[in-house]
N, C-alpha and C positions, 0 to 999 in steps of 0.2 A: 559955830557951825559952818562947815564948808558948803559953798554954793556949787552944785553940780554944773550950773551954767559956766562958771568961770573955768572949771577944769576942762570943759568941752572947748571953750573958746581957744585956750592955750594948748590944747592936746597936740596939734601938729606945729607948734611955734617954731621949734628947732629941727623939724624933720628934714631929712636929707633924702635924695632919690635913692632907690634900691640899686643894688648891684646889677640887677637885670636891666633896669632902664639905662644905666650907665653903659652897659654893653650894647643895647640896642642903638644908642646914639652914635656908636662908632661903626655901625654897619650901613653902608650906602643904600641898601634897600629901604631903610627907614629915614633917610635924609629929609630935612624939611618938615618933620612931624612935630607938632607942638608937644609940650610935656603931657597934656591931657591925652593926646592921641598915643603917645608912647606908653602911658600907663594902661590905656585900653589894649594895646598890643601885648604888654607884659602879662595881662590876665589870660591871654590865649596861648602863652608859651608853656613849655614843659621842661623842667629841669631834670637832667639825667646825669649820672656819674658813671665813669669808666675807669677800670684799673688799667695799668700799663699792659699792653699786649691784647686788650679787649676790643673786638671789633665794634665800631659804631655801626657799619653796615658792610656787607660784602658786595663784590662786583656781581651784577646781574640780580641782586636782590630787589624785591619791590621797592619802589621809591615812595617816601612818605612826606618829606619836606626838607627844609634846610636846617642847619645847625650853626650856632654861634658858640665859640669857645670862651667861656667865662674864665677858666684857669685850666692850665695843662697844655698839652700839645697833641697834635693829630697828624698822621701821615696819610696822604692820599696816594694810592698806588694802583698799578696794573700788575697782574701776574700772568705770565705766558710761559707754559711748559716748565713750571717751577721756578722761573726767573722772575724776581720781583723788581718791577721798574717804579721808583718813587718819582711821582708827578709834582708833589708839593709837600712841604713840611709847614704846618700851620701852628700858630701859638695864640696866646691871649687876645681876644677880640676879633680874631680872623673868623671868617665864615665860609661855609661850603655847602654843596648839595641844593643850592637855590633852584636848579632847573626843575627839581621835583615839585616846586610850587605850580609849575605850568603844565606839566604832563605826568602821565602815569607809567612812562616807559621804565623798564628796569634800570638800575644804577649802572653807569658806564665805568666806574671804578670802585674800588673798595677804600674804606676808611678805618684806621685803626689808631687807638690812643697809644702814644708812646711814653707817657707819663700818666700818673693818676690825674683824671681830668673831669671837669664839670662843664657840661654843655647845655645850652639852651635850645630846644627844638621849637621850630615854628612850622607847623604842618599844613599840607594842603586842604584838609577838611575844615581847619580853623580859618584859613583865608577865604574858603568858599562861603562859610557861615558869615564872616565879616562883610563879604561882598553883598549879601542880602540885607544885613542890619545897617551897614555904613558905607554905601557906595562911593562917597567922596574919599574917605579914608583909604578904601581899598584901591581906588583909582590911583592915588598918590604912590601907594606901595608897588602897584603893577608898572606905573611909569618909571619909577626908580629901578625896579627889577629889569625892565627892558634896557635901561641905560647901562646897568652892570653887565648884562649879557652881551650887549653891543661892544662894550670895552674889551670884555675877555675874547670875543670873537676877533676884534681887530688885533689884539696882541697874539692870538694863535695865528692869524694870517701872516704877521710879520715873520713868524718862525718858519713858515713854509719856504722851500727853496724857490727862488725866482727862476722863471723860465726865460730862455734867450729867444725873444721873438725877433 
């Protein structure tokens, strides 16, 4: 007779982390989180699939949260008078839309899948709920998010023309 105790003890003996946790580990917003904390974040994420040419979101659309590319590719773009200006071409484990975790302003650019893509969404309401349940974990995420935004702002400033003072 098989003992249910032994099967439970060895149930996760050879388990490996999920594809979602692996993706989260590569996103600076989740730097320094323990495996247990990453599993907690994984439970708050939403997996979505997009076909090539399908919009993840359009410019000026309501913002909901950030996305992490598990597989596929996404183009971030601005459209002006019918001209499409590509701001970034993103692939596996890249992330975008993180400003939406901090405010509810409309999207400042559009995002479109350029190949069949699987994305992981982490949305503002989930972060707000986490802030109530686990302030320490959400504080780590918000600190990392601030660092990511500061880095992007620095890089943007470097692209601006220098004035001759």
